C-alpha positions as protocol buffer text, in pm:
chain_id: "A"
residue {
  index: 1
  type: PRO
  ca { x: -4600 y: -389 z: -7472 }
}
residue {
  index: 2
  type: GLU
  ca { x: -4243 y: -254 z: -7445 }
}
residue {
  index: 3
  type: ARG
  ca { x: -4120 y: -559 z: -7638 }
}
residue {
  index: 4
  type: ALA
  ca { x: -4394 y: -547 z: -7903 }
}
residue {
  index: 5
  type: ASP
  ca { x: -4167 y: -426 z: -8180 }
}
residue {
  index: 6
  type: PHE
  ca { x: -4137 y: -736 z: -8399 }
}
residue {
  index: 7
  type: PHE
  ca { x: -4298 y: -561 z: -8698 }
}
residue {
  index: 8
  type: THR
  ca { x: -4249 y: -197 z: -8603 }
}
residue {
  index: 9
  type: LYS
  ca { x: -4009 y: 22 z: -8408 }
}
residue {
  index: 10
  type: HIS
  ca { x: -4100 y: 220 z: -8100 }
}
residue {
  index: 11
  type: THR
  ca { x: -4020 y: 589 z: -8113 }
}
residue {
  index: 12
  type: PHE
  ca { x: -3928 y: 783 z: -7802 }
}
residue {
  index: 13
  type: GLY
  ca { x: -4220 y: 986 z: -7673 }
}
residue {
  index: 14
  type: ALA
  ca { x: -4485 y: 780 z: -7853 }
}
residue {
  index: 15
  type: ASP
  ca { x: -4764 y: 622 z: -7649 }
}
residue {
  index: 16
  type: PHE
  ca { x: -4710 y: 269 z: -7783 }
}
residue {
  index: 17
  type: ASN
  ca { x: -4951 y: 117 z: -7528 }
}
residue {
  index: 18
  type: SER
  ca { x: -5247 y: 349 z: -7587 }
}
residue {
  index: 19
  type: GLU
  ca { x: -5487 y: 68 z: -7684 }
}
residue {
  index: 20
  type: SER
  ca { x: -5461 y: -109 z: -7346 }
}
residue {
  index: 21
  type: MET
  ca { x: -5753 y: -50 z: -7113 }
}
residue {
  index: 22
  type: ASP
  ca { x: -5663 y: -283 z: -6825 }
}
residue {
  index: 23
  type: SER
  ca { x: -5319 y: -311 z: -6668 }
}
residue {
  index: 24
  type: PHE
  ca { x: -5384 y: -626 z: -6464 }
}
residue {
  index: 25
  type: PRO
  ca { x: -5259 y: -877 z: -6728 }
}
residue {
  index: 26
  type: MET
  ca { x: -4940 y: -674 z: -6773 }
}
residue {
  index: 27
  type: LEU
  ca { x: -4884 y: -665 z: -6397 }
}
residue {
  index: 28
  type: LEU
  ca { x: -4916 y: -1044 z: -6379 }
}
residue {
  index: 29
  type: ARG
  ca { x: -4669 y: -1091 z: -6663 }
}
residue {
  index: 30
  type: ARG
  ca { x: -4422 y: -852 z: -6500 }
}
residue {
  index: 31
  type: GLU
  ca { x: -4447 y: -1021 z: -6161 }
}
residue {
  index: 32
  type: LEU
  ca { x: -4385 y: -1364 z: -6314 }
}
residue {
  index: 33
  type: GLY
  ca { x: -4083 y: -1234 z: -6502 }
}
residue {
  index: 34
  type: ASN
  ca { x: -3940 y: -1073 z: -6188 }
}
residue {
  index: 35
  type: ALA
  ca { x: -4000 y: -1387 z: -5982 }
}
residue {
  index: 36
  type: ILE
  ca { x: -3756 y: -1598 z: -6183 }
}
residue {
  index: 37
  type: SER
  ca { x: -3443 y: -1419 z: -6066 }
}
residue {
  index: 38
  type: SER
  ca { x: -3555 y: -1409 z: -5703 }
}
residue {
  index: 39
  type: MET
  ca { x: -3626 y: -1784 z: -5705 }
}
residue {
  index: 40
  type: LEU
  ca { x: -3340 y: -1915 z: -5920 }
}
residue {
  index: 41
  type: ARG
  ca { x: -3063 y: -1656 z: -5875 }
}
residue {
  index: 42
  type: PRO
  ca { x: -3092 y: -1506 z: -5524 }
}
residue {
  index: 43
  type: ARG
  ca { x: -2807 y: -1256 z: -5493 }
}
residue {
  index: 44
  type: GLY
  ca { x: -2724 y: -1332 z: -5129 }
}
residue {
  index: 45
  type: GLN
  ca { x: -2702 y: -1710 z: -5176 }
}
residue {
  index: 46
  type: ASP
  ca { x: -2480 y: -1953 z: -5363 }
}
residue {
  index: 47
  type: TRP
  ca { x: -2727 y: -2058 z: -5630 }
}
residue {
  index: 48
  type: PHE
  ca { x: -2486 y: -2271 z: -5835 }
}
residue {
  index: 49
  type: ARG
  ca { x: -2188 y: -2497 z: -5781 }
}
residue {
  index: 50
  type: THR
  ca { x: -1919 y: -2660 z: -5989 }
}
residue {
  index: 51
  type: THR
  ca { x: -1937 y: -3036 z: -6034 }
}
residue {
  index: 52
  type: THR
  ca { x: -1780 y: -3317 z: -6233 }
}
residue {
  index: 53
  type: LEU
  ca { x: -2124 y: -3487 z: -6257 }
}
residue {
  index: 54
  type: ASP
  ca { x: -1978 y: -3778 z: -6060 }
}
residue {
  index: 55
  type: GLU
  ca { x: -2072 y: -3779 z: -5691 }
}
residue {
  index: 56
  type: GLU
  ca { x: -1782 y: -4006 z: -5589 }
}
residue {
  index: 57
  type: ILE
  ca { x: -1526 y: -3777 z: -5749 }
}
residue {
  index: 58
  type: ASP
  ca { x: -1692 y: -3466 z: -5603 }
}
residue {
  index: 59
  type: ALA
  ca { x: -1690 y: -3619 z: -5254 }
}
residue {
  index: 60
  type: ARG
  ca { x: -1311 y: -3649 z: -5234 }
}
residue {
  index: 61
  type: GLU
  ca { x: -1173 y: -3379 z: -5007 }
}
residue {
  index: 62
  type: GLU
  ca { x: -913 y: -3238 z: -5245 }
}
residue {
  index: 63
  type: ASN
  ca { x: -1162 y: -3234 z: -5532 }
}
residue {
  index: 64
  type: ALA
  ca { x: -1431 y: -3069 z: -5320 }
}
residue {
  index: 65
  type: ARG
  ca { x: -1188 y: -2791 z: -5221 }
}
residue {
  index: 66
  type: TYR
  ca { x: -1091 y: -2731 z: -5584 }
}
residue {
  index: 67
  type: LEU
  ca { x: -1453 y: -2729 z: -5706 }
}
residue {
  index: 68
  type: GLU
  ca { x: -1559 y: -2488 z: -5431 }
}
residue {
  index: 69
  type: ARG
  ca { x: -1272 y: -2254 z: -5516 }
}
residue {
  index: 70
  type: HIS
  ca { x: -1358 y: -2275 z: -5886 }
}
residue {
  index: 71
  type: ALA
  ca { x: -1723 y: -2186 z: -5814 }
}
residue {
  index: 72
  type: SER
  ca { x: -1615 y: -1879 z: -5613 }
}
residue {
  index: 73
  type: VAL
  ca { x: -1393 y: -1763 z: -5902 }
}
residue {
  index: 74
  type: VAL
  ca { x: -1682 y: -1798 z: -6149 }
}
residue {
  index: 75
  type: ARG
  ca { x: -1917 y: -1617 z: -5908 }
}
residue {
  index: 76
  type: ARG
  ca { x: -1680 y: -1320 z: -5882 }
}
residue {
  index: 77
  type: ALA
  ca { x: -1648 y: -1311 z: -6261 }
}
residue {
  index: 78
  type: LEU
  ca { x: -2026 y: -1316 z: -6311 }
}
residue {
  index: 79
  type: TYR
  ca { x: -2105 y: -1043 z: -6062 }
}
residue {
  index: 80
  type: ASP
  ca { x: -1837 y: -805 z: -6183 }
}
residue {
  index: 81
  type: PRO
  ca { x: -2042 y: -490 z: -6262 }
}
residue {
  index: 82
  type: ARG
  ca { x: -1875 y: -462 z: -6601 }
}
residue {
  index: 83
  type: THR
  ca { x: -2019 y: -795 z: -6722 }
}
residue {
  index: 84
  type: LYS
  ca { x: -2383 y: -667 z: -6726 }
}
residue {
  index: 85
  type: PHE
  ca { x: -2481 y: -1016 z: -6607 }
}
residue {
  index: 86
  type: ILE
  ca { x: -2775 y: -901 z: -6394 }
}
residue {
  index: 87
  type: ARG
  ca { x: -2916 y: -678 z: -6668 }
}
residue {
  index: 88
  type: ALA
  ca { x: -2887 y: -944 z: -6941 }
}
residue {
  index: 89
  type: THR
  ca { x: -3042 y: -1221 z: -6730 }
}
residue {
  index: 90
  type: LYS
  ca { x: -3325 y: -996 z: -6612 }
}
residue {
  index: 91
  type: GLU
  ca { x: -3413 y: -900 z: -6969 }
}
residue {
  index: 92
  type: THR
  ca { x: -3395 y: -1265 z: -7075 }
}
residue {
  index: 93
  type: ASP
  ca { x: -3624 y: -1369 z: -6787 }
}
residue {
  index: 94
  type: HIS
  ca { x: -3899 y: -1147 z: -6928 }
}
residue {
  index: 95
  type: ASP
  ca { x: -3844 y: -1278 z: -7283 }
}
residue {
  index: 96
  type: PHE
  ca { x: -3857 y: -1632 z: -7144 }
}
residue {
  index: 97
  type: VAL
  ca { x: -4187 y: -1571 z: -6964 }
}
residue {
  index: 98
  type: THR
  ca { x: -4349 y: -1384 z: -7253 }
}
residue {
  index: 99
  type: PHE
  ca { x: -4223 y: -1568 z: -7560 }
}
residue {
  index: 100
  type: GLY
  ca { x: -4103 y: -1898 z: -7413 }
}
residue {
  index: 101
  type: GLN
  ca { x: -3737 y: -1837 z: -7498 }
}
residue {
  index: 102
  type: GLY
  ca { x: -3460 y: -1584 z: -7466 }
}
residue {
  index: 103
  type: VAL
  ca { x: -3116 y: -1529 z: -7616 }
}
residue {
  index: 104
  type: ILE
  ca { x: -2802 y: -1432 z: -7422 }
}
residue {
  index: 105
  type: SER
  ca { x: -2457 y: -1400 z: -7576 }
}
residue {
  index: 106
  type: VAL
  ca { x: -2152 y: -1461 z: -7357 }
}
residue {
  index: 107
  type: GLU
  ca { x: -1863 y: -1261 z: -7497 }
}
residue {
  index: 108
  type: GLU
  ca { x: -1528 y: -1116 z: -7404 }
}
residue {
  index: 109
  type: ALA
  ca { x: -1486 y: -744 z: -7354 }
}
residue {
  index: 110
  type: PRO
  ca { x: -1281 y: -574 z: -7629 }
}
residue {
  index: 111
  type: ASN
  ca { x: -983 y: -546 z: -7393 }
}
residue {
  index: 112
  type: ARG
  ca { x: -1034 y: -912 z: -7285 }
}
residue {
  index: 113
  type: ASP
  ca { x: -1020 y: -841 z: -6911 }
}
residue {
  index: 114
  type: HIS
  ca { x: -1379 y: -940 z: -6826 }
}
residue {
  index: 115
  type: LEU
  ca { x: -1684 y: -1120 z: -6962 }
}
residue {
  index: 116
  type: PHE
  ca { x: -1976 y: -940 z: -7124 }
}
residue {
  index: 117
  type: PHE
  ca { x: -2335 y: -1069 z: -7125 }
}
residue {
  index: 118
  type: ARG
  ca { x: -2592 y: -930 z: -7366 }
}
residue {
  index: 119
  type: ASN
  ca { x: -2959 y: -1004 z: -7427 }
}
residue {
  index: 120
  type: HIS
  ca { x: -3082 y: -1015 z: -7786 }
}
residue {
  index: 121
  type: HIS
  ca { x: -3433 y: -959 z: -7916 }
}
residue {
  index: 122
  type: PRO
  ca { x: -3595 y: -1286 z: -8032 }
}
residue {
  index: 123
  type: ARG
  ca { x: -3701 y: -1092 z: -8341 }
}
residue {
  index: 124
  type: ASP
  ca { x: -3339 y: -1071 z: -8456 }
}
residue {
  index: 125
  type: CYS
  ca { x: -3234 y: -1433 z: -8396 }
}
residue {
  index: 126
  type: ALA
  ca { x: -3293 y: -1763 z: -8573 }
}
residue {
  index: 127
  type: TRP
  ca { x: -3129 y: -2091 z: -8477 }
}
residue {
  index: 128
  type: LEU
  ca { x: -3101 y: -2459 z: -8566 }
}
residue {
  index: 129
  type: GLU
  ca { x: -3065 y: -2778 z: -8364 }
}
residue {
  index: 130
  type: ASN
  ca { x: -2818 y: -3054 z: -8443 }
}
residue {
  index: 131
  type: GLU
  ca { x: -2892 y: -3425 z: -8448 }
}
residue {
  index: 132
  type: ILE
  ca { x: -2895 y: -3447 z: -8066 }
}
residue {
  index: 133
  type: SER
  ca { x: -3133 y: -3148 z: -8026 }
}
residue {
  index: 134
  type: GLU
  ca { x: -2863 y: -2904 z: -7914 }
}
residue {
  index: 135
  type: ILE
  ca { x: -2857 y: -2553 z: -8059 }
}
residue {
  index: 136
  type: ASP
  ca { x: -2527 y: -2506 z: -8240 }
}
residue {
  index: 137
  type: HIS
  ca { x: -2614 y: -2275 z: -8530 }
}
residue {
  index: 138
  type: LEU
  ca { x: -2746 y: -1919 z: -8492 }
}
residue {
  index: 139
  type: HIS
  ca { x: -2803 y: -1626 z: -8726 }
}
residue {
  index: 140
  type: ARG
  ca { x: -2849 y: -1282 z: -8577 }
}
residue {
  index: 141
  type: ARG
  ca { x: -2932 y: -937 z: -8714 }
}
residue {
  index: 142
  type: ASP
  ca { x: -2728 y: -654 z: -8570 }
}
residue {
  index: 143
  type: GLU
  ca { x: -2624 y: -300 z: -8654 }
}
residue {
  index: 144
  type: MET
  ca { x: -2323 y: -88 z: -8568 }
}
residue {
  index: 145
  type: SER
  ca { x: -2225 y: 272 z: -8626 }
}
residue {
  index: 146
  type: ALA
  ca { x: -1955 y: 358 z: -8878 }
}
residue {
  index: 147
  type: ARG
  ca { x: -1706 y: 456 z: -8609 }
}
residue {
  index: 148
  type: ALA
  ca { x: -1778 y: 137 z: -8411 }
}
residue {
  index: 149
  type: LEU
  ca { x: -1718 y: -72 z: -8725 }
}
residue {
  index: 150
  type: LYS
  ca { x: -1387 y: 100 z: -8783 }
}
residue {
  index: 151
  type: ARG
  ca { x: -1278 y: 43 z: -8424 }
}
residue {
  index: 152
  type: ARG
  ca { x: -1396 y: -319 z: -8421 }
}
residue {
  index: 153
  type: PHE
  ca { x: -1278 y: -448 z: -8758 }
}
residue {
  index: 154
  type: GLY
  ca { x: -1022 y: -196 z: -8880 }
}
residue {
  index: 155
  type: GLU
  ca { x: -1047 y: 40 z: -9175 }
}
residue {
  index: 156
  type: LYS
  ca { x: -882 y: -199 z: -9421 }
}
residue {
  index: 157
  type: VAL
  ca { x: -1174 y: -443 z: -9450 }
}
residue {
  index: 158
  type: LEU
  ca { x: -1451 y: -180 z: -9460 }
}
residue {
  index: 159
  type: HIS
  ca { x: -1645 y: -91 z: -9773 }
}
residue {
  index: 160
  type: ARG
  ca { x: -1592 y: 251 z: -9927 }
}
residue {
  index: 161
  type: SER
  ca { x: -1935 y: 374 z: -9814 }
}
residue {
  index: 162
  type: ILE
  ca { x: -1853 y: 298 z: -9450 }
}
residue {
  index: 163
  type: LYS
  ca { x: -1516 y: 472 z: -9477 }
}
residue {
  index: 164
  type: GLN
  ca { x: -1688 y: 781 z: -9612 }
}
residue {
  index: 165
  type: ALA
  ca { x: -1943 y: 766 z: -9331 }
}
residue {
  index: 166
  type: CYS
  ca { x: -1659 y: 751 z: -9074 }
}
residue {
  index: 167
  type: GLU
  ca { x: -1547 y: 1094 z: -9195 }
}
residue {
  index: 168
  type: LYS
  ca { x: -1884 y: 1264 z: -9251 }
}
residue {
  index: 169
  type: GLU
  ca { x: -2142 y: 1066 z: -9044 }
}
residue {
  index: 170
  type: PRO
  ca { x: -1960 y: 859 z: -8779 }
}
residue {
  index: 171
  type: GLY
  ca { x: -2284 y: 780 z: -8602 }
}
residue {
  index: 172
  type: LYS
  ca { x: -2460 y: 636 z: -8909 }
}
residue {
  index: 173
  type: LEU
  ca { x: -2580 y: 279 z: -8851 }
}
residue {
  index: 174
  type: PHE
  ca { x: -2506 y: -10 z: -9087 }
}
residue {
  index: 175
  type: PRO
  ca { x: -2683 y: -350 z: -9072 }
}
residue {
  index: 176
  type: LEU
  ca { x: -2478 y: -660 z: -8998 }
}
residue {
  index: 177
  type: HIS
  ca { x: -2550 y: -1031 z: -9024 }
}
residue {
  index: 178
  type: VAL
  ca { x: -2374 y: -1239 z: -8757 }
}
residue {
  index: 179
  type: VAL
  ca { x: -2347 y: -1616 z: -8800 }
}
residue {
  index: 180
  type: VAL
  ca { x: -2214 y: -1872 z: -8552 }
}
residue {
  index: 181
  type: MET
  ca { x: -2204 y: -2230 z: -8671 }
}
residue {
  index: 182
  type: PRO
  ca { x: -1996 y: -2549 z: -8644 }
}
residue {
  index: 183
  type: ALA
  ca { x: -1664 y: -2522 z: -8823 }
}
residue {
  index: 184
  type: ASP
  ca { x: -1715 y: -2849 z: -9010 }
}
residue {
  index: 185
  type: GLU
  ca { x: -2037 y: -2711 z: -9161 }
}
residue {
  index: 186
  type: TYR
  ca { x: -1891 y: -2376 z: -9264 }
}
residue {
  index: 187
  type: ASP
  ca { x: -1735 y: -2518 z: -9578 }
}
residue {
  index: 188
  type: TYR
  ca { x: -1798 y: -2867 z: -9709 }
}
residue {
  index: 189
  type: VAL
  ca { x: -1459 y: -2973 z: -9841 }
}
residue {
  index: 190
  type: GLY
  ca { x: -1285 y: -3307 z: -9845 }
}
residue {
  index: 191
  type: GLU
  ca { x: -1025 y: -3239 z: -9577 }
}
residue {
  index: 192
  type: GLY
  ca { x: -1254 y: -3054 z: -9336 }
}
residue {
  index: 193
  type: ALA
  ca { x: -1366 y: -2698 z: -9289 }
}
residue {
  index: 194
  type: LYS
  ca { x: -1142 y: -2417 z: -9413 }
}
residue {
  index: 195
  type: ASP
  ca { x: -1176 y: -2040 z: -9399 }
}
residue {
  index: 196
  type: TYR
  ca { x: -1163 y: -1815 z: -9706 }
}
residue {
  index: 197
  type: ASN
  ca { x: -782 y: -1798 z: -9670 }
}
residue {
  index: 198
  type: GLY
  ca { x: -756 y: -2173 z: -9717 }
}
residue {
  index: 199
  type: LYS
  ca { x: -656 y: -2248 z: -9356 }
}
residue {
  index: 200
  type: LYS
  ca { x: -820 y: -2528 z: -9160 }
}
residue {
  index: 201
  type: HIS
  ca { x: -1022 y: -2436 z: -8855 }
}
residue {
  index: 202
  type: LYS
  ca { x: -869 y: -2565 z: -8533 }
}
residue {
  index: 203
  type: LEU
  ca { x: -1165 y: -2479 z: -8312 }
}
residue {
  index: 204
  type: PRO
  ca { x: -1515 y: -2633 z: -8326 }
}
residue {
  index: 205
  type: PHE
  ca { x: -1714 y: -2317 z: -8411 }
}
residue {
  index: 206
  type: VAL
  ca { x: -1685 y: -2027 z: -8653 }
}
residue {
  index: 207
  type: CYS
  ca { x: -1820 y: -1672 z: -8612 }
}
residue {
  index: 208
  type: VAL
  ca { x: -1873 y: -1462 z: -8927 }
}
residue {
  index: 209
  type: TYR
  ca { x: -1958 y: -1091 z: -8943 }
}
residue {
  index: 210
  type: ILE
  ca { x: -2112 y: -983 z: -9274 }
}
residue {
  index: 211
  type: ASP
  ca { x: -2172 y: -628 z: -9398 }
}
residue {
  index: 212
  type: LYS
  ca { x: -2528 y: -682 z: -9515 }
}
residue {
  index: 213
  type: ASP
  ca { x: -2561 y: -380 z: -9744 }
}
residue {
  index: 214
  type: ASN
  ca { x: -2237 y: -447 z: -9930 }
}
residue {
  index: 215
  type: CYS
  ca { x: -2234 y: -831 z: -9909 }
}
residue {
  index: 216
  type: LYS
  ca { x: -1883 y: -824 z: -9765 }
}
residue {
  index: 217
  type: VAL
  ca { x: -1730 y: -1047 z: -9498 }
}
residue {
  index: 218
  type: LEU
  ca { x: -1580 y: -823 z: -9231 }
}
residue {
  index: 219
  type: LYS
  ca { x: -1446 y: -1091 z: -9002 }
}
residue {
  index: 220
  type: GLU
  ca { x: -1432 y: -1468 z: -8985 }
}
residue {
  index: 221
  type: ALA
  ca { x: -1287 y: -1618 z: -8667 }
}
residue {
  index: 222
  type: PRO
  ca { x: -1290 y: -1955 z: -8490 }
}
residue {
  index: 223
  type: LEU
  ca { x: -1452 y: -1998 z: -8149 }
}
residue {
  index: 224
  type: PRO
  ca { x: -1381 y: -2259 z: -7880 }
}
residue {
  index: 225
  type: ILE
  ca { x: -1746 y: -2279 z: -7762 }
}
residue {
  index: 226
  type: PHE
  ca { x: -2093 y: -2185 z: -7880 }
}
residue {
  index: 227
  type: PRO
  ca { x: -2130 y: -1833 z: -7732 }
}
residue {
  index: 228
  type: TYR
  ca { x: -2509 y: -1822 z: -7694 }
}
residue {
  index: 229
  type: VAL
  ca { x: -2731 y: -1943 z: -7411 }
}
residue {
  index: 230
  type: ILE
  ca { x: -3091 y: -1998 z: -7523 }
}
residue {
  index: 231
  type: PRO
  ca { x: -3328 y: -2116 z: -7249 }
}
residue {
  index: 232
  type: ARG
  ca { x: -3656 y: -2254 z: -7384 }
}
residue {
  index: 233
  type: TRP
  ca { x: -3964 y: -2315 z: -7168 }
}
residue {
  index: 234
  type: VAL
  ca { x: -4177 y: -2571 z: -7357 }
}
residue {
  index: 235
  type: THR
  ca { x: -4064 y: -2735 z: -7679 }
}
residue {
  index: 236
  type: VAL
  ca { x: -4250 y: -2957 z: -7924 }
}
residue {
  index: 237
  type: SER
  ca { x: -4106 y: -3205 z: -8168 }
}
residue {
  index: 238
  type: GLY
  ca { x: -4038 y: -3067 z: -8513 }
}
residue {
  index: 239
  type: SER
  ca { x: -3957 y: -2712 z: -8398 }
}
residue {
  index: 240
  type: GLN
  ca { x: -3639 y: -2559 z: -8262 }
}
residue {
  index: 241
  type: TYR
  ca { x: -3834 y: -2278 z: -8096 }
}
residue {
  index: 242
  type: GLY
  ca { x: -4001 y: -2276 z: -7755 }
}
residue {
  index: 243
  type: PHE
  ca { x: -4342 y: -2165 z: -7634 }
}
residue {
  index: 244
  type: SER
  ca { x: -4463 y: -1995 z: -7317 }
}
residue {
  index: 245
  type: PRO
  ca { x: -4752 y: -2185 z: -7156 }
}
residue {
  index: 246
  type: ALA
  ca { x: -4817 y: -1880 z: -6936 }
}
residue {
  index: 247
  type: THR
  ca { x: -4881 y: -1668 z: -7245 }
}
residue {
  index: 248
  type: ILE
  ca { x: -5081 y: -1935 z: -7428 }
}
residue {
  index: 249
  type: ILE
  ca { x: -5310 y: -1979 z: -7127 }
}
residue {
  index: 250
  type: GLY
  ca { x: -5323 y: -1616 z: -7014 }
}
residue {
  index: 251
  type: LEU
  ca { x: -5356 y: -1436 z: -7346 }
}
residue {
  index: 252
  type: PRO
  ca { x: -5730 y: -1515 z: -7401 }
}
residue {
  index: 253
  type: ASP
  ca { x: -5811 y: -1390 z: -7051 }
}
residue {
  index: 254
  type: ALA
  ca { x: -5596 y: -1081 z: -7109 }
}
residue {
  index: 255
  type: ARG
  ca { x: -5784 y: -1002 z: -7431 }
}
residue {
  index: 256
  type: LEU
  ca { x: -6117 y: -1051 z: -7254 }
}
residue {
  index: 257
  type: ALA
  ca { x: -6008 y: -817 z: -6973 }
}
residue {
  index: 258
  type: GLN
  ca { x: -5915 y: -548 z: -7227 }
}
residue {
  index: 259
  type: ILE
  ca { x: -6252 y: -579 z: -7404 }
}
residue {
  index: 260
  type: GLN
  ca { x: -6448 y: -567 z: -7079 }
}
residue {
  index: 261
  type: ALA
  ca { x: -6255 y: -262 z: -6955 }
}
residue {
  index: 262
  type: HIS
  ca { x: -6313 y: -91 z: -7290 }
}
residue {
  index: 263
  type: ILE
  ca { x: -6688 y: -155 z: -7271 }
}
residue {
  index: 264
  type: LEU
  ca { x: -6709 y: -29 z: -6914 }
}
residue {
  index: 265
  type: LEU
  ca { x: -6513 y: 284 z: -6998 }
}
residue {
  index: 266
  type: GLU
  ca { x: -6741 y: 356 z: -7295 }
}
């Protein structure tokens, strides 16, 4: 229920779950979502390792020492409290269980001294697969305050309305459209992809921030990797989106439980 805001927005203080009569289906969904982290990412254990995907290479003593050291460095980077790794993965676990997919962005902090993980609502994201069924193209709705836009992109590129809001209403929110896509698809030109300044992209991906209200590009920058991780539970051919078998199977029983509880209460 707390994520049921695809077509509406929850307001603080509103009883957005007033129509539910039985809490048992929600408890089951919550327990399944919480179980993923305890099974796959136990905090007190080394739940991942670094590998070259070649057992013979990994088995060499000098390589094994390097890979083990590399894994410990990555582990320290992930569990730095500033990264919000635990929060983002926990939120994505519940999206994964409920909707069959979740979206995490892996970014750099503004000062570039640590990673930053963030979960995004499936409502705000749409993506495409390439010819080998890998997701490499994502559009995302976002919004930022006027003062955050000024700090992030600089005053020079902002529209006049945002500059005025920075002076009078610094907390006013403005909608953004964020696009990440392969650089060679960003502009179809004979010599390869180029940005709006006419320079060729040297990195494989491009990230574009667009001021949606004013149809203005705020930033266009190359990226070395695709910055989103999108786990999908069950996929079917012909669709880039996943499904949750737990929800498909459990939802009819959950509806029946609500109806029965409603009848008994009446």
